C-alpha positions as CSV (number, residue, x, y, z in Angstrom):
1,Q,-31.6,160.6,-42.7
2,V,-33.2,157.1,-42.8
3,R,-33.5,155.3,-39.3
4,L,-34.0,151.5,-39.0
5,V,-35.4,150.0,-36.0
6,E,-35.4,145.6,-35.9
7,S,-38.0,144.0,-33.5
8,G,-39.1,140.8,-33.2
9,G,-35.8,138.6,-32.1
10,G,-35.4,136.0,-29.2
11,L,-35.2,132.5,-28.0
12,V,-36.9,129.4,-30.0
13,Q,-36.8,126.0,-30.2
14,P,-35.5,124.2,-33.4
15,G,-38.1,123.9,-36.1
16,G,-40.2,127.0,-34.3
17,S,-40.6,130.5,-36.0
18,L,-40.2,134.1,-35.7
19,K,-41.2,136.9,-37.4
20,L,-38.5,140.0,-37.8
21,S,-39.8,143.3,-38.6
22,C,-37.7,146.5,-39.3
23,L,-39.1,150.1,-39.1
24,A,-37.9,153.0,-41.1
25,T,-38.5,156.2,-40.9
26,G,-37.5,158.3,-43.5
27,S,-39.0,158.9,-47.2
28,I,-36.4,156.5,-49.4
29,F,-38.1,153.8,-48.5
30,S,-40.5,153.2,-50.5
31,I,-38.0,153.4,-53.2
32,S,-35.4,150.9,-51.8
33,T,-34.3,147.6,-52.0
34,T,-34.7,146.4,-48.4
35,N,-31.9,143.8,-47.2
36,W,-32.1,141.5,-44.1
37,Y,-28.2,140.6,-43.2
38,R,-27.4,138.1,-40.4
39,D,-23.9,138.2,-38.3
40,R,-23.1,134.1,-37.0
41,Q,-20.6,133.4,-34.9
42,A,-20.7,130.2,-36.4
43,S,-19.2,131.9,-39.7
44,G,-16.7,134.1,-37.6
45,N,-19.2,137.2,-37.8
46,Q,-19.3,137.5,-41.5
47,R,-22.2,139.5,-42.2
48,E,-24.1,137.3,-44.9
49,L,-27.1,138.4,-47.1
50,V,-30.3,136.4,-45.7
51,A,-32.7,138.0,-48.2
52,A,-34.1,141.2,-49.7
53,I,-36.8,142.6,-51.5
54,T,-36.8,145.6,-54.4
55,S,-39.1,148.1,-54.6
56,D,-41.2,146.5,-56.7
57,G,-41.3,142.9,-54.9
58,N,-38.6,141.2,-56.3
59,T,-37.3,139.1,-53.7
60,R,-34.0,137.0,-53.7
61,Y,-33.4,134.6,-50.7
62,A,-29.3,132.6,-49.4
63,D,-29.4,129.2,-50.2
64,S,-29.3,128.0,-46.8
65,V,-32.6,129.8,-45.9
66,K,-34.8,129.9,-49.4
67,G,-38.1,127.5,-48.8
68,R,-37.9,128.8,-44.9
69,F,-37.5,132.6,-44.6
70,T,-40.2,135.0,-46.4
71,I,-39.2,138.6,-46.9
72,S,-42.3,141.3,-47.3
73,R,-42.7,144.6,-47.2
74,D,-45.8,147.2,-46.0
75,D,-44.8,150.5,-47.4
76,A,-48.0,152.0,-46.3
77,K,-46.3,151.0,-43.0
78,N,-42.6,151.8,-43.6
79,T,-41.6,148.3,-42.7
80,A,-40.6,145.3,-43.7
81,Y,-40.7,141.7,-42.4
82,L,-38.7,138.8,-42.4
83,Q,-40.7,135.1,-41.5
84,M,-38.9,132.7,-40.4
85,N,-40.0,129.7,-40.3
86,N,-38.6,125.8,-39.4
87,L,-35.5,127.4,-37.6
88,K,-32.4,125.4,-37.4
89,P,-29.6,126.2,-34.2
90,E,-27.6,127.8,-37.4
91,D,-30.2,130.7,-37.8
92,T,-28.7,131.7,-34.6
93,A,-27.3,135.1,-35.5
94,V,-27.9,139.1,-35.0
95,Y,-29.9,139.9,-38.0
96,Y,-29.6,143.5,-39.7
97,C,-32.0,145.2,-41.5
98,H,-30.5,147.3,-44.2
99,V,-31.9,150.6,-46.3
100,R,-29.2,152.0,-48.5
101,N,-26.3,152.7,-46.3
102,Y,-28.2,152.8,-43.5
103,W,-28.1,149.7,-40.9
104,G,-30.3,148.9,-37.6
105,Q,-29.0,148.1,-34.4
106,G,-29.9,144.5,-35.4
107,T,-31.9,142.1,-33.4
108,Q,-30.9,138.7,-31.7
109,V,-32.2,135.2,-33.0
110,T,-31.1,132.1,-30.9
111,V,-31.9,129.1,-31.8
112,S,-31.8,126.2,-29.2
113,S,-33.3,123.7,-27.6
């Protein structure tokens, strides 16, 4: 059984930064790819992959966030991170952590002036 708990969301002005965290329980975290997804109202809540990091540290990003977001992981802490810089209103969404078949509860990110 794996439990994922996201934190770090909130309200930020355009151009600001936030760092999301995903704390995992269970032993599979360090051997699994961790993904960050988001549900944006503007896209009709269609869930989209934002970033992914493999167990050996390879990363990939959605084109819309390349150069602004950075995904990382600390296996000693069973935690993955999503550093989000230069945030835009279109980044407003609920962000979810995903590992294998498991999802976190989501954390709201709102970018607004």
